[in-house]
TIGU-276889 format. One record per residue: z, y, x of N, C-alpha, C in turn. Coordinates in pm, whole numbers, plus 50000, padded with zeros to 5 digits. Example, Ala and Ser with C-alpha at 12.3 -4.5 7.8 and 13.67 -1.06 7.14 Angstrom:
<pts>
507804943151319507804955051230507804967051320 507084977551285507144989451367507875000351290 
</pts>
This chain:
<pts>
665059111363058663959119863017662959121663131 663469122663255662559124363369661659112163387 662199100363362661399088263372660289088263269 660609092363147659619093063041658519103163076 658889114263135657909124263178656989118663285 657579111663382656759106063491655799095463439 656289086863352655449076163297654329082063213 654659091663129653649097863044652599105063127 653029112163232652089119163319651179109163391 651739098063438650939087863506649899081863412 650319078563289649379072963191648309083163154 648679095763144647709106263114646659107063226 647109106863350646189107763463645259095763470 645809083963445644979071763445643929072663334 644359076563215643419077963103642349088263132 642729099363194641769109863228640709104563323 641139097463426640189091863521639279081663453 639849073163369639059062763302637969068963215 638319078463129637289083563041636299092563112 636709099463216635749107363293634779098463370 635289087663429634409078363501633429071863403 633919067563287633029061663187631959071763143 632349084263127631379094563090630309096463196 630719096763321629759098163430628829086063436 629379074163418628559061963420627529062363308 627939066463189627009067363076625869077063109 626209088663162625189098663193624249093663303 624809087163405623959082063513623009071163464 623509062163381622649051663325621559057863239 621909067763160620909074363077619879081763163 620309087763273619369094563362618399084663424 618919073163466618049062763521617059058063415 617539056163293616659052063184615599062463153 615959074963163614999085763138613919086063246 614349085063371613389085263482612489072863480 613079061463448612339048863446611509047163319 611739055663222611029054363095611499042263016 612779039363025613339027662956614299032462846 613799033662723614669038562616615849029362586 615729016662619616839007362599618049011062683 617819016062804618929020362889619609032762832 618789041762783619349054362730620249051762610 619759044162515620559041462395621609030562421 621309021262510622229010362538623489014862610 623379025462688624549030562760625629034862663 625239041962560626219046562462626679034862376 625769025862342626149014262260627199005762328 627049003962460627948994962532629229001762582 629159014362619630309020962678630919032062591 630199035662486630639046862402631999044862337 632239033062285633509030462218634669030962316 634519024562432635589024762533635859038962580 634799046662599634949060462644635669068862538 635309067162413635919074762304637389071062285 637699058262292639099053762278639939059062393 639399058262515640149063262632640399078262619 639409085662573639579100062555640599103062446 640559095562337641519097762228642949094662269 643149083562338644489079862382645009090062483 644129094562572644529104562670644909117562601 644169121362499644519133262422645869132062356 646179120162305647499117962244648609118962348 648359113762468649349115262575649549130062608 648469137662610648579152062634649409158862527 649219154762403649989160362292651479157162307 651779144662341653169140562361653779148462477 652999150362582653489157662700653829172162665 653109177962570653409191862533654829193062478 655309182462415656689182562365657689178862475 657329168962556658249164662662658469175762765 657399183062798657499193462899657799207162838 657939207562705658269219762631657309231362661 655989228062658654989238462679654949247462557 654679259962578654569269762469653129274862463 652699278762347651349284062329651159296762413 650019297662479649709309362556650209309262699 650909298662739651379297662877650259292462965 650239297063086649219292363183649779281663271 
</pts>
């Protein structure tokens, strides 16, 4: 069980970093597009990276859900 907890926590952390980095990249590209007056950059950032960012966030959320059972978290605990 401890191995499963460690693996799940590691995958959760990797997923968290991946989707946060993708989110920052999208925002930075859009900011550059806004400053440069290039609407293609603004819309293209989401077109090209949006799906990967959304999938990474969804998978990470599922790992968080699984971890709530593995670590026996209770509602209202800090």
